[in-house]
N, C-alpha and C positions, 0 to 999 in steps of 0.2 A: 791351183789347179794341182789331182792329183796324180800319180800312176804305180800302179805295181807291177812289179817285175818277179815270178815265182821264183828265181835263181839269177845270178850273177853268169854263170860259166857253163852251168851243167844240165843239160835236155834229159825232163823227166820221162820222158818216155824212151830215153836208151839209156840213159843211167850214166850218160857219158857225156866228158866234155866238150863242149859246140862250141864254135867261135860265131858263129851263127845268135847265141843268144848272148854273149856279152856286146856282140854290134848292136844288137836292138837296145840294150842298156843305154851306149855311147849316143844313139839317135835319138834316145828320149832328151838325155841330159841337154845334149848338142840344142836340141828345138828348143828345150823352156830356157836355154841361155839366149836362141832369138827372138824368143818370145815374151811372157812379160812376166815371167817367170815362172814358176813351180816347186813338187818336191816328187821324186821315185822312192817309194817304198820297196828294196832287192830284198824276197825271203817272206812275200803273199803274193798266194796265186789273185787270181781276177777277181775271183768270186770272194776275195774280202779273207779266206782263213790265211794263219800264220803256219809257216812250210818252216822258214829260219832259214842263216845263211848255211848254215851245217850241211842242206841238201849240197854244198860244190863241192864240198868235202875237204877243205885247207884243214893244215892239221892245227892251226892255230887263229884266232881271230885276229892278232898279230901279221900272220902272211895272207889274209883275207883281205885288211886293210890296206895293204904295200901293196899287193894285187890289182888293186880295185883304183889305188892312186898311181899306177903304172899305165894302165889304160887312160885317164883322161889324160897324163902327160903326152904320153905317146900317140897317141890319137883325136885328143882335143886342141892339146898346148899347154904346156905353164902358164903361160901367162892371162887363163883362165880360171885359177885354181882359186884367187883371190872374191870370186864368182860363184863356187860350192864349195859347202860345208858336209859334211858326212862324218855320223856319227852313228855308233851301232846302239841300237835299243833292245833291253831282252823285256819281251813280251811273251807268258807263258812258257819259263822257261824255256822259252829261243831267241840268239839274234835274230833281229834282222837291221839293214842298213836302211837310215832316213840319207839321203840325198837334198838338200835345199839347194836350190837354184837360184842365181838373182837373174836379173836381166841382163846382159851385158853392152857394152856402148858402142861393141863396134860388130861386124856379123862374123859369125863364128862357124868352121866349116870340121867338120868329122872326116878326119884323113883315114882312108884304109883303102889296103892292098893299092898302093901308089894315087888315086883318086882322090879329089877332094869333094864334098857331097854339101849339100845346104837343106836344114831341115829346120821347120817351123812345128808347132802349134795348132790346127788349127779344131779347134770346140777338145772332143775329147783326143783329139787322131794324132799321130806326126806325120807331117807331111814334108816328101821330099820337093824341095823348087829351085827348078832348073830351070834357062832360058830366058826369052824376056819378062816372066815372072820375077824373075830372079833379080834382072838388072833392074825394076820399075821396084820391089821391093829395097835394095840400099839404096837408088835416087830417093827415093823416099825416106828411108834413114838418115842420108846426108841431108837433105831438105830441114825434119825435124830439130835434127841435131843444131843445123846453121839459126834455127827460127831460137833453141834455147838458150844458146850460145850469146845473140842477139838481148835477147831479154836478160839473160844474165851480166852483161856490160850494161847495159841501158841504167838498168840497181844499181850494178857497183857506181855509174858515173852518179846518180842519183844519191846516193849515200855518201860519196866524197866531194860533195860542193859544200859543205859544213866544216868542211876539212880544209876548203880554198885558202892556198897559200902557205901552208903549213907544210912539213916537213914531210906528216906522211902524204897530203895532198902531191908530193910532188916524188915521191916515189912510187905511187899510184898510178900515178899518171906516164911516169916511164915506164912500171909493168904494161901498163894497157897497151905504151905503142911499143913495146919488145913484140909482145903478143899479137899486135896489128902485122907486127911485117913478118911473121910467122904464118897466117894470114887465118890462125884460128878462129877469128870470125867471119870470117868470108865476106867481108864488107868491103864495100867500095874504094877504089885508092885514092877518090879525092874524098876520104872522109876524114873530118880533123878533130885532135882533140884540143879541149882549152888551149 
């Protein structure tokens, strides 16, 4: 999935800084983190023309990068930085910012003006999800995560059977018991390890 934004913060119609431009970029990043990943190119028009980040009037590329990183930290959160990789790329003697976003393993909210909003990608659009749709989405994500964790646990148990009785086997069983006490796998209380 690929999305273009002409600028990070400058409204091209007024040629002035407009926080709505920043918000638009942040919504897209949040939606990619909540969906199946994607790439945002800043400095590229919707028609694919290379405009460059120079339209944002930063005094240097470093200042641009710092501003972008600070926006992500403040409005999305430090904990999601590992899911976001950004780099400046020069095309046609102009710099664009390429932002690759991986799917997060937990819901990501955009914090702006003391509100928290949840966005997803639906086709080529960034859509805000609220109310019962948001609750259903989060419940489905929790169920999928539990299924994945249960499959991972079963694979690990199968792999450890060949080491039964060894020190590594005892270590792994103790680790699984510790994880089960944290209820990471979401298994029934009567589930017992060997």
